[in-house]
mmCIF file as Biopython writes it, N, C-alpha, C and O atoms, coordinates in Angstrom:
data_model
#
loop_
_atom_site.group_PDB
_atom_site.id
_atom_site.type_symbol
_atom_site.label_atom_id
_atom_site.label_alt_id
_atom_site.label_comp_id
_atom_site.label_asym_id
_atom_site.label_entity_id
_atom_site.label_seq_id
_atom_site.pdbx_PDB_ins_code
_atom_site.Cartn_x
_atom_site.Cartn_y
_atom_site.Cartn_z
_atom_site.occupancy
_atom_site.B_iso_or_equiv
_atom_site.auth_seq_id
_atom_site.auth_asym_id
_atom_site.pdbx_PDB_model_num
ATOM 1   N N  . MET A ? 1  ? 0.846   -1.182 0.000  1.0 0.0 1  A 1 
ATOM 2   C CA . MET A ? 1  ? 0.000   0.000  0.000  1.0 0.0 1  A 1 
ATOM 3   C C  . MET A ? 1  ? 0.888   1.240  0.000  1.0 0.0 1  A 1 
ATOM 4   O O  . MET A ? 1  ? 1.985   1.231  0.558  1.0 0.0 1  A 1 
ATOM 5   N N  . LYS A ? 2  ? 0.411   2.285  -0.619 1.0 0.0 2  A 1 
ATOM 6   C CA . LYS A ? 2  ? 1.145   3.546  -0.667 1.0 0.0 2  A 1 
ATOM 7   C C  . LYS A ? 2  ? 0.276   4.665  -0.089 1.0 0.0 2  A 1 
ATOM 8   O O  . LYS A ? 2  ? -0.951  4.631  -0.179 1.0 0.0 2  A 1 
ATOM 9   N N  . GLN A ? 3  ? 0.938   5.644  0.499  1.0 0.0 3  A 1 
ATOM 10  C CA . GLN A ? 3  ? 0.276   6.832  1.019  1.0 0.0 3  A 1 
ATOM 11  C C  . GLN A ? 3  ? 0.933   8.051  0.389  1.0 0.0 3  A 1 
ATOM 12  O O  . GLN A ? 3  ? 2.159   8.154  0.352  1.0 0.0 3  A 1 
ATOM 13  N N  . ARG A ? 4  ? 0.124   8.965  -0.099 1.0 0.0 4  A 1 
ATOM 14  C CA . ARG A ? 4  ? 0.678   10.208 -0.643 1.0 0.0 4  A 1 
ATOM 15  C C  . ARG A ? 4  ? 0.980   11.153 0.513  1.0 0.0 4  A 1 
ATOM 16  O O  . ARG A ? 4  ? 0.285   11.160 1.530  1.0 0.0 4  A 1 
ATOM 17  N N  . TYR A ? 5  ? 2.039   11.956 0.335  1.0 0.0 5  A 1 
ATOM 18  C CA . TYR A ? 5  ? 2.375   12.942 1.353  1.0 0.0 5  A 1 
ATOM 19  C C  . TYR A ? 5  ? 2.833   14.236 0.697  1.0 0.0 5  A 1 
ATOM 20  O O  . TYR A ? 5  ? 3.300   14.250 -0.442 1.0 0.0 5  A 1 
ATOM 21  N N  . ILE A ? 6  ? 2.688   15.310 1.441  1.0 0.0 6  A 1 
ATOM 22  C CA . ILE A ? 6  ? 3.086   16.637 1.001  1.0 0.0 6  A 1 
ATOM 23  C C  . ILE A ? 6  ? 4.303   17.014 1.832  1.0 0.0 6  A 1 
ATOM 24  O O  . ILE A ? 6  ? 4.305   16.821 3.048  1.0 0.0 6  A 1 
ATOM 25  N N  . TYR A ? 7  ? 5.337   17.549 1.191  1.0 0.0 7  A 1 
ATOM 26  C CA . TYR A ? 7  ? 6.537   17.914 1.938  1.0 0.0 7  A 1 
ATOM 27  C C  . TYR A ? 7  ? 7.209   19.132 1.318  1.0 0.0 7  A 1 
ATOM 28  O O  . TYR A ? 7  ? 6.977   19.461 0.155  1.0 0.0 7  A 1 
ATOM 29  N N  . TRP A ? 8  ? 8.042   19.795 2.110  1.0 0.0 8  A 1 
ATOM 30  C CA . TRP A ? 8  ? 8.789   20.957 1.661  1.0 0.0 8  A 1 
ATOM 31  C C  . TRP A ? 8  ? 9.963   21.170 2.604  1.0 0.0 8  A 1 
ATOM 32  O O  . TRP A ? 8  ? 9.994   20.660 3.724  1.0 0.0 8  A 1 
ATOM 33  N N  . GLN A ? 9  ? 10.922  21.937 2.113  1.0 0.0 9  A 1 
ATOM 34  C CA . GLN A ? 9  ? 12.081  22.268 2.937  1.0 0.0 9  A 1 
ATOM 35  C C  . GLN A ? 9  ? 11.921  23.689 3.446  1.0 0.0 9  A 1 
ATOM 36  O O  . GLN A ? 9  ? 11.601  24.599 2.682  1.0 0.0 9  A 1 
ATOM 37  N N  . ASP A ? 10 ? 12.147  23.876 4.747  1.0 0.0 10 A 1 
ATOM 38  C CA . ASP A ? 10 ? 12.085  25.183 5.388  1.0 0.0 10 A 1 
ATOM 39  C C  . ASP A ? 10 ? 13.416  25.382 6.103  1.0 0.0 10 A 1 
ATOM 40  O O  . ASP A ? 10 ? 13.659  24.802 7.162  1.0 0.0 10 A 1 
ATOM 41  N N  . ASP A ? 11 ? 14.262  26.200 5.519  1.0 0.0 11 A 1 
ATOM 42  C CA . ASP A ? 11 ? 15.639  26.364 5.993  1.0 0.0 11 A 1 
ATOM 43  C C  . ASP A ? 11 ? 16.329  25.006 5.975  1.0 0.0 11 A 1 
ATOM 44  O O  . ASP A ? 11 ? 16.467  24.401 4.912  1.0 0.0 11 A 1 
ATOM 45  N N  . ASP A ? 12 ? 16.769  24.515 7.142  1.0 0.0 12 A 1 
ATOM 46  C CA . ASP A ? 12 ? 17.505  23.248 7.165  1.0 0.0 12 A 1 
ATOM 47  C C  . ASP A ? 12 ? 16.650  22.062 7.606  1.0 0.0 12 A 1 
ATOM 48  O O  . ASP A ? 12 ? 17.188  20.988 7.878  1.0 0.0 12 A 1 
ATOM 49  N N  . MET A ? 13 ? 15.326  22.235 7.683  1.0 0.0 13 A 1 
ATOM 50  C CA . MET A ? 13 ? 14.433  21.149 8.091  1.0 0.0 13 A 1 
ATOM 51  C C  . MET A ? 13 ? 13.479  20.799 6.953  1.0 0.0 13 A 1 
ATOM 52  O O  . MET A ? 13 ? 13.105  21.646 6.142  1.0 0.0 13 A 1 
ATOM 53  N N  . TRP A ? 14 ? 13.097  19.520 6.919  1.0 0.0 14 A 1 
ATOM 54  C CA . TRP A ? 14 ? 12.085  19.035 5.982  1.0 0.0 14 A 1 
ATOM 55  C C  . TRP A ? 14 ? 10.795  18.824 6.757  1.0 0.0 14 A 1 
ATOM 56  O O  . TRP A ? 14 ? 10.790  18.147 7.785  1.0 0.0 14 A 1 
ATOM 57  N N  . LEU A ? 15 ? 9.703   19.397 6.271  1.0 0.0 15 A 1 
ATOM 58  C CA . LEU A ? 15 ? 8.399   19.311 6.917  1.0 0.0 15 A 1 
ATOM 59  C C  . LEU A ? 15 ? 7.440   18.571 6.003  1.0 0.0 15 A 1 
ATOM 60  O O  . LEU A ? 15 ? 7.590   18.607 4.781  1.0 0.0 15 A 1 
ATOM 61  N N  . GLY A ? 16 ? 6.448   17.895 6.592  1.0 0.0 16 A 1 
ATOM 62  C CA . GLY A ? 16 ? 5.492   17.212 5.761  1.0 0.0 16 A 1 
ATOM 63  C C  . GLY A ? 16 ? 4.346   16.613 6.542  1.0 0.0 16 A 1 
ATOM 64  O O  . GLY A ? 16 ? 4.358   16.562 7.772  1.0 0.0 16 A 1 
ATOM 65  N N  . PHE A ? 17 ? 3.343   16.157 5.785  1.0 0.0 17 A 1 
ATOM 66  C CA . PHE A ? 17 ? 2.195   15.483 6.376  1.0 0.0 17 A 1 
ATOM 67  C C  . PHE A ? 17 ? 1.622   14.520 5.350  1.0 0.0 17 A 1 
ATOM 68  O O  . PHE A ? 17 ? 1.843   14.669 4.148  1.0 0.0 17 A 1 
ATOM 69  N N  . LEU A ? 18 ? 0.894   13.547 5.832  1.0 0.0 18 A 1 
ATOM 70  C CA . LEU A ? 18 ? 0.216   12.592 4.960  1.0 0.0 18 A 1 
ATOM 71  C C  . LEU A ? 18 ? -1.017  13.260 4.379  1.0 0.0 18 A 1 
ATOM 72  O O  . LEU A ? 18 ? -1.765  13.916 5.104  1.0 0.0 18 A 1 
ATOM 73  N N  . GLU A ? 19 ? -1.238  13.104 3.088  1.0 0.0 19 A 1 
ATOM 74  C CA . GLU A ? 19 ? -2.361  13.763 2.419  1.0 0.0 19 A 1 
ATOM 75  C C  . GLU A ? 19 ? -3.697  13.433 3.092  1.0 0.0 19 A 1 
ATOM 76  O O  . GLU A ? 19 ? -4.574  14.292 3.185  1.0 0.0 19 A 1 
ATOM 77  N N  . GLU A ? 20 ? -3.849  12.207 3.555  1.0 0.0 20 A 1 
ATOM 78  C CA . GLU A ? 20 ? -5.093  11.775 4.187  1.0 0.0 20 A 1 
ATOM 79  C C  . GLU A ? 20 ? -5.268  12.351 5.598  1.0 0.0 20 A 1 
ATOM 80  O O  . GLU A ? 20 ? -6.383  12.397 6.117  1.0 0.0 20 A 1 
ATOM 81  N N  . TYR A ? 21 ? -4.181  12.783 6.207  1.0 0.0 21 A 1 
ATOM 82  C CA . TYR A ? 21 ? -4.203  13.297 7.586  1.0 0.0 21 A 1 
ATOM 83  C C  . TYR A ? 21 ? -3.489  14.654 7.649  1.0 0.0 21 A 1 
ATOM 84  O O  . TYR A ? 21 ? -2.414  14.740 8.242  1.0 0.0 21 A 1 
ATOM 85  N N  . PRO A ? 22 ? -4.051  15.709 7.058  1.0 0.0 22 A 1 
ATOM 86  C CA . PRO A ? 22 ? -3.334  16.981 6.960  1.0 0.0 22 A 1 
ATOM 87  C C  . PRO A ? 22 ? -3.122  17.710 8.282  1.0 0.0 22 A 1 
ATOM 88  O O  . PRO A ? 22 ? -2.329  18.650 8.340  1.0 0.0 22 A 1 
ATOM 89  N N  . ASP A ? 23 ? -3.800  17.306 9.327  1.0 0.0 23 A 1 
ATOM 90  C CA . ASP A ? 23 ? -3.632  17.981 10.621 1.0 0.0 23 A 1 
ATOM 91  C C  . ASP A ? 23 ? -2.417  17.499 11.399 1.0 0.0 23 A 1 
ATOM 92  O O  . ASP A ? 23 ? -2.079  18.073 12.434 1.0 0.0 23 A 1 
ATOM 93  N N  . TYR A ? 24 ? -1.756  16.453 10.916 1.0 0.0 24 A 1 
ATOM 94  C CA . TYR A ? 24 ? -0.695  15.818 11.686 1.0 0.0 24 A 1 
ATOM 95  C C  . TYR A ? 24 ? 0.632   15.942 10.943 1.0 0.0 24 A 1 
ATOM 96  O O  . TYR A ? 24 ? 0.994   15.084 10.138 1.0 0.0 24 A 1 
ATOM 97  N N  . TRP A ? 25 ? 1.346   17.023 11.230 1.0 0.0 25 A 1 
ATOM 98  C CA . TRP A ? 25 ? 2.621   17.323 10.585 1.0 0.0 25 A 1 
ATOM 99  C C  . TRP A ? 25 ? 3.764   16.659 11.338 1.0 0.0 25 A 1 
ATOM 100 O O  . TRP A ? 25 ? 3.657   16.362 12.528 1.0 0.0 25 A 1 
ATOM 101 N N  . THR A ? 26 ? 4.860   16.433 10.620 1.0 0.0 26 A 1 
ATOM 102 C CA . THR A ? 26 ? 6.093   15.974 11.240 1.0 0.0 26 A 1 
ATOM 103 C C  . THR A ? 26 ? 7.253   16.614 10.498 1.0 0.0 26 A 1 
ATOM 104 O O  . THR A ? 26 ? 7.053   17.326 9.513  1.0 0.0 26 A 1 
ATOM 105 N N  . GLN A ? 27 ? 8.467   16.358 10.974 1.0 0.0 27 A 1 
ATOM 106 C CA . GLN A ? 27 ? 9.642   16.988 10.372 1.0 0.0 27 A 1 
ATOM 107 C C  . GLN A ? 27 ? 10.838  16.056 10.449 1.0 0.0 27 A 1 
ATOM 108 O O  . GLN A ? 27 ? 10.801  15.027 11.123 1.0 0.0 27 A 1 
ATOM 109 N N  . GLY A ? 28 ? 11.894  16.429 9.753  1.0 0.0 28 A 1 
ATOM 110 C CA . GLY A ? 28 ? 13.136  15.687 9.797  1.0 0.0 28 A 1 
ATOM 111 C C  . GLY A ? 28 ? 14.280  16.562 9.319  1.0 0.0 28 A 1 
ATOM 112 O O  . GLY A ? 28 ? 14.068  17.537 8.598  1.0 0.0 28 A 1 
ATOM 113 N N  . GLU A ? 29 ? 15.480  16.213 9.719  1.0 0.0 29 A 1 
ATOM 114 C CA . GLU A ? 29 ? 16.650  16.963 9.276  1.0 0.0 29 A 1 
ATOM 115 C C  . GLU A ? 29 ? 17.038  16.597 7.848  1.0 0.0 29 A 1 
ATOM 116 O O  . GLU A ? 29 ? 17.762  17.345 7.192  1.0 0.0 29 A 1 
ATOM 117 N N  . THR A ? 30 ? 16.561  15.448 7.361  1.0 0.0 30 A 1 
ATOM 118 C CA . THR A ? 30 ? 16.781  15.010 5.981  1.0 0.0 30 A 1 
ATOM 119 C C  . THR A ? 30 ? 15.446  14.520 5.427  1.0 0.0 30 A 1 
ATOM 120 O O  . THR A ? 30 ? 14.493  14.292 6.173  1.0 0.0 30 A 1 
ATOM 121 N N  . GLU A ? 31 ? 15.394  14.361 4.102  1.0 0.0 31 A 1 
ATOM 122 C CA . GLU A ? 31 ? 14.175  13.801 3.501  1.0 0.0 31 A 1 
ATOM 123 C C  . GLU A ? 31 ? 13.933  12.383 3.990  1.0 0.0 31 A 1 
ATOM 124 O O  . GLU A ? 31 ? 12.789  11.991 4.223  1.0 0.0 31 A 1 
ATOM 125 N N  . GLU A ? 32 ? 14.991  11.618 4.145  1.0 0.0 32 A 1 
ATOM 126 C CA . GLU A ? 32 ? 14.850  10.237 4.623  1.0 0.0 32 A 1 
ATOM 127 C C  . GLU A ? 32 ? 14.292  10.200 6.046  1.0 0.0 32 A 1 
ATOM 128 O O  . GLU A ? 32 ? 13.422  9.384  6.350  1.0 0.0 32 A 1 
ATOM 129 N N  . GLU A ? 33 ? 14.789  11.080 6.919  1.0 0.0 33 A 1 
ATOM 130 C CA . GLU A ? 33 ? 14.263  11.132 8.289  1.0 0.0 33 A 1 
ATOM 131 C C  . GLU A ? 33 ? 12.796  11.559 8.284  1.0 0.0 33 A 1 
ATOM 132 O O  . GLU A ? 33 ? 11.996  11.049 9.069  1.0 0.0 33 A 1 
ATOM 133 N N  . LEU A ? 34 ? 12.446  12.492 7.403  1.0 0.0 34 A 1 
ATOM 134 C CA . LEU A ? 34 ? 11.043  12.907 7.289  1.0 0.0 34 A 1 
ATOM 135 C C  . LEU A ? 34 ? 10.175  11.721 6.889  1.0 0.0 34 A 1 
ATOM 136 O O  . LEU A ? 34 ? 9.121   11.506 7.487  1.0 0.0 34 A 1 
ATOM 137 N N  . ARG A ? 35 ? 10.599  10.944 5.884  1.0 0.0 35 A 1 
ATOM 138 C CA . ARG A ? 35 ? 9.821   9.775  5.458  1.0 0.0 35 A 1 
ATOM 139 C C  . ARG A ? 35 ? 9.681   8.766  6.595  1.0 0.0 35 A 1 
ATOM 140 O O  . ARG A ? 35 ? 8.606   8.198  6.788  1.0 0.0 35 A 1 
ATOM 141 N N  . ASP A ? 36 ? 10.754  8.539  7.348  1.0 0.0 36 A 1 
ATOM 142 C CA . ASP A ? 36 ? 10.679  7.633  8.507  1.0 0.0 36 A 1 
ATOM 143 C C  . ASP A ? 36 ? 9.671   8.143  9.525  1.0 0.0 36 A 1 
ATOM 144 O O  . ASP A ? 36 ? 8.891   7.364  10.073 1.0 0.0 36 A 1 
ATOM 145 N N  . ASN A ? 37 ? 9.683   9.447  9.780  1.0 0.0 37 A 1 
ATOM 146 C CA . ASN A ? 37 ? 8.750   10.039 10.736 1.0 0.0 37 A 1 
ATOM 147 C C  . ASN A ? 37 ? 7.314   9.971  10.221 1.0 0.0 37 A 1 
ATOM 148 O O  . ASN A ? 37 ? 6.382   9.787  11.004 1.0 0.0 37 A 1 
ATOM 149 N N  . LEU A ? 38 ? 7.132   10.119 8.908  1.0 0.0 38 A 1 
ATOM 150 C CA . LEU A ? 38 ? 5.792   9.986  8.328  1.0 0.0 38 A 1 
ATOM 151 C C  . LEU A ? 38 ? 5.273   8.559  8.484  1.0 0.0 38 A 1 
ATOM 152 O O  . LEU A ? 38 ? 4.089   8.355  8.753  1.0 0.0 38 A 1 
ATOM 153 N N  . LEU A ? 39 ? 6.148   7.579  8.317  1.0 0.0 39 A 1 
ATOM 154 C CA . LEU A ? 39 ? 5.740   6.182  8.544  1.0 0.0 39 A 1 
ATOM 155 C C  . LEU A ? 39 ? 5.340   5.964  9.997  1.0 0.0 39 A 1 
ATOM 156 O O  . LEU A ? 39 ? 4.345   5.298  10.284 1.0 0.0 39 A 1 
ATOM 157 N N  . ASP A ? 40 ? 6.125   6.532  10.913 1.0 0.0 40 A 1 
ATOM 158 C CA . ASP A ? 40 ? 5.800   6.408  12.342 1.0 0.0 40 A 1 
ATOM 159 C C  . ASP A ? 40 ? 4.441   7.020  12.647 1.0 0.0 40 A 1 
ATOM 160 O O  . ASP A ? 40 ? 3.621   6.411  13.333 1.0 0.0 40 A 1 
ATOM 161 N N  . ILE A ? 41 ? 4.204   8.223  12.138 1.0 0.0 41 A 1 
ATOM 162 C CA . ILE A ? 41 ? 2.930   8.887  12.440 1.0 0.0 41 A 1 
ATOM 163 C C  . ILE A ? 41 ? 1.773   8.154  11.777 1.0 0.0 41 A 1 
ATOM 164 O O  . ILE A ? 41 ? 0.682   8.099  12.344 1.0 0.0 41 A 1 
ATOM 165 N N  . TYR A ? 42 ? 1.981   7.589  10.588 1.0 0.0 42 A 1 
ATOM 166 C CA . TYR A ? 42 ? 0.931   6.795  9.952  1.0 0.0 42 A 1 
ATOM 167 C C  . TYR A ? 42 ? 0.564   5.601  10.831 1.0 0.0 42 A 1 
ATOM 168 O O  . TYR A ? 42 ? -0.616  5.321  11.044 1.0 0.0 42 A 1 
ATOM 169 N N  . ASN A ? 43 ? 1.565   4.907  11.333 1.0 0.0 43 A 1 
ATOM 170 C CA . ASN A ? 43 ? 1.309   3.752  12.204 1.0 0.0 43 A 1 
ATOM 171 C C  . ASN A ? 43 ? 0.558   4.167  13.466 1.0 0.0 43 A 1 
ATOM 172 O O  . ASN A ? 43 ? -0.337  3.452  13.916 1.0 0.0 43 A 1 
ATOM 173 N N  . GLU A ? 44 ? 0.912   5.307  14.037 1.0 0.0 44 A 1 
ATOM 174 C CA . GLU A ? 44 ? 0.215   5.790  15.235 1.0 0.0 44 A 1 
ATOM 175 C C  . GLU A ? 44 ? -1.234  6.164  14.903 1.0 0.0 44 A 1 
ATOM 176 O O  . GLU A ? 44 ? -2.149  5.831  15.656 1.0 0.0 44 A 1 
ATOM 177 N N  . LEU A ? 45 ? -1.439  6.851  13.787 1.0 0.0 45 A 1 
ATOM 178 C CA . LEU A ? 45 ? -2.781  7.306  13.424 1.0 0.0 45 A 1 
ATOM 179 C C  . LEU A ? 45 ? -3.712  6.157  13.082 1.0 0.0 45 A 1 
ATOM 180 O O  . LEU A ? 45 ? -4.915  6.244  13.332 1.0 0.0 45 A 1 
ATOM 181 N N  . THR A ? 46 ? -3.188  5.094  12.523 1.0 0.0 46 A 1 
ATOM 182 C CA . THR A ? 46 ? -4.037  3.980  12.105 1.0 0.0 46 A 1 
ATOM 183 C C  . THR A ? 46 ? -4.138  2.865  13.148 1.0 0.0 46 A 1 
ATOM 184 O O  . THR A ? 46 ? -4.903  1.917  12.970 1.0 0.0 46 A 1 
ATOM 185 N N  . SER A ? 47 ? -3.375  2.974  14.224 1.0 0.0 47 A 1 
ATOM 186 C CA . SER A ? 47 ? -3.395  1.921  15.248 1.0 0.0 47 A 1 
ATOM 187 C C  . SER A ? 47 ? -4.560  2.060  16.225 1.0 0.0 47 A 1 
ATOM 188 O O  . SER A ? 47 ? -4.882  1.116  16.946 1.0 0.0 47 A 1 
ATOM 189 N N  . GLY A ? 48 ? -5.188  3.227  16.250 1.0 0.0 48 A 1 
ATOM 190 C CA . GLY A ? 48 ? -6.286  3.448  17.189 1.0 0.0 48 A 1 
ATOM 191 C C  . GLY A ? 48 ? -5.838  4.005  18.526 1.0 0.0 48 A 1 
ATOM 192 O O  . GLY A ? 48 ? -6.668  4.203  19.413 1.0 0.0 48 A 1 
ATOM 193 N N  . THR A ? 49 ? -4.544  4.264  18.699 1.0 0.0 49 A 1 
ATOM 194 C CA . THR A ? 49 ? -4.062  4.784  19.980 1.0 0.0 49 A 1 
ATOM 195 C C  . THR A ? 49 ? -4.288  6.290  20.125 1.0 0.0 49 A 1 
ATOM 196 O O  . THR A ? 49 ? -4.304  6.815  21.238 1.0 0.0 49 A 1 
ATOM 197 N N  . ILE A ? 50 ? -4.462  6.978  19.002 1.0 0.0 50 A 1 
ATOM 198 C CA . ILE A ? 50 ? -4.741  8.412  19.038 1.0 0.0 50 A 1 
ATOM 199 C C  . ILE A ? 50 ? -6.248  8.589  18.864 1.0 0.0 50 A 1 
ATOM 200 O O  . ILE A ? 50 ? -6.798  8.182  17.841 1.0 0.0 50 A 1 
ATOM 201 N N  . PRO A ? 51 ? -6.928  9.190  19.849 1.0 0.0 51 A 1 
ATOM 202 C CA . PRO A ? 51 ? -8.388  9.345  19.740 1.0 0.0 51 A 1 
ATOM 203 C C  . PRO A ? 51 ? -8.764  10.489 18.784 1.0 0.0 51 A 1 
ATOM 204 O O  . PRO A ? 51 ? -7.999  11.434 18.595 1.0 0.0 51 A 1 
ATOM 205 N N  . ASN A ? 52 ? -9.931  10.383 18.201 1.0 0.0 52 A 1 
ATOM 206 C CA . ASN A ? 52 ? -10.534 11.446 17.395 1.0 0.0 52 A 1 
ATOM 207 C C  . ASN A ? 52 ? -9.653  11.919 16.230 1.0 0.0 52 A 1 
ATOM 208 O O  . ASN A ? 52 ? -9.513  13.121 16.004 1.0 0.0 52 A 1 
ATOM 209 N N  . VAL A ? 53 ? -9.077  10.993 15.510 1.0 0.0 53 A 1 
ATOM 210 C CA . VAL A ? 53 ? -8.222  11.325 14.370 1.0 0.0 53 A 1 
ATOM 211 C C  . VAL A ? 53 ? -9.088  11.887 13.243 1.0 0.0 53 A 1 
ATOM 212 O O  . VAL A ? 53 ? -10.082 11.278 12.848 1.0 0.0 53 A 1 
ATOM 213 N N  . ARG A ? 54 ? -8.699  13.055 12.731 1.0 0.0 54 A 1 
ATOM 214 C CA . ARG A ? 54 ? -9.417  13.675 11.616 1.0 0.0 54 A 1 
ATOM 215 C C  . ARG A ? 54 ? -8.764  13.232 10.309 1.0 0.0 54 A 1 
ATOM 216 O O  . ARG A ? 54 ? -7.539  13.147 10.219 1.0 0.0 54 A 1 
ATOM 217 N N  . LYS A ? 55 ? -9.587  12.950 9.296  1.0 0.0 55 A 1 
ATOM 218 C CA . LYS A ? 55 ? -9.108  12.493 7.999  1.0 0.0 55 A 1 
ATOM 219 C C  . LYS A ? 55 ? -9.720  13.342 6.893  1.0 0.0 55 A 1 
ATOM 220 O O  . LYS A ? 55 ? -10.687 14.070 7.115  1.0 0.0 55 A 1 
ATOM 221 N N  . VAL A ? 56 ? -9.147  13.238 5.707  1.0 0.0 56 A 1 
ATOM 222 C CA . VAL A ? 56 ? -9.688  13.886 4.516  1.0 0.0 56 A 1 
ATOM 223 C C  . VAL A ? 56 ? -10.314 12.794 3.655  1.0 0.0 56 A 1 
ATOM 224 O O  . VAL A ? 56 ? -9.761  11.702 3.527  1.0 0.0 56 A 1 
ATOM 225 N N  . ALA A ? 57 ? -11.470 13.097 3.066  1.0 0.0 57 A 1 
ATOM 226 C CA . ALA A ? 57 ? -12.148 12.158 2.176  1.0 0.0 57 A 1 
ATOM 227 C C  . ALA A ? 57 ? -12.767 12.954 1.033  1.0 0.0 57 A 1 
ATOM 228 O O  . ALA A ? 57 ? -12.792 14.184 1.066  1.0 0.0 57 A 1 
ATOM 229 N N  . GLU A ? 58 ? -13.260 12.252 0.032  1.0 0.0 58 A 1 
ATOM 230 C CA . GLU A ? 58 ? -13.941 12.883 -1.086 1.0 0.0 58 A 1 
ATOM 231 C C  . GLU A ? 58 ? -15.416 12.525 -1.050 1.0 0.0 58 A 1 
ATOM 232 O O  . GLU A ? 58 ? -15.804 11.431 -0.639 1.0 0.0 58 A 1 
ATOM 233 N N  . LEU A ? 59 ? -16.219 13.469 -1.487 1.0 0.0 59 A 1 
ATOM 234 C CA . LEU A ? 59 ? -17.659 13.275 -1.564 1.0 0.0 59 A 1 
ATOM 235 C C  . LEU A ? 59 ? -18.100 13.618 -2.989 1.0 0.0 59 A 1 
ATOM 236 O O  . LEU A ? 59 ? -17.821 14.714 -3.476 1.0 0.0 59 A 1 
ATOM 237 N N  . ALA A ? 60 ? -18.773 12.705 -3.647 1.0 0.0 60 A 1 
ATOM 238 C CA . ALA A ? 60 ? -19.292 12.964 -4.987 1.0 0.0 60 A 1 
ATOM 239 C C  . ALA A ? 60 ? -20.580 13.765 -4.859 1.0 0.0 60 A 1 
ATOM 240 O O  . ALA A ? 60 ? -21.531 13.336 -4.206 1.0 0.0 60 A 1 
ATOM 241 N N  . VAL A ? 61 ? -20.597 14.910 -5.478 1.0 0.0 61 A 1 
ATOM 242 C CA . VAL A ? 61 ? -21.754 15.799 -5.437 1.0 0.0 61 A 1 
ATOM 243 C C  . VAL A ? 61 ? -22.346 15.865 -6.841 1.0 0.0 61 A 1 
ATOM 244 O O  . VAL A ? 61 ? -21.663 16.203 -7.808 1.0 0.0 61 A 1 
ATOM 245 N N  . LEU A ? 62 ? -23.607 15.540 -6.928 1.0 0.0 62 A 1 
ATOM 246 C CA . LEU A ? 62 ? -24.281 15.542 -8.237 1.0 0.0 62 A 1 
ATOM 247 C C  . LEU A ? 62 ? -25.055 16.802 -8.458 1.0 0.0 62 A 1 
ATOM 248 O O  . LEU A ? 62 ? -25.681 16.967 -9.505 1.0 0.0 62 A 1 
#
């Protein structure tokens, strides 16, 4: 399975979040560390240990 994420560099840090969970940002000193941190936060968000997780979804409007 793959998850899309949004990321950018701000000075010497890399910031990002999972597209499905835009309220939960993380950072890293390198792109690789950012990806590792995104995997960690994904596991936390989907494990049920964090209550009231907000997600993004699509709604078809006719």
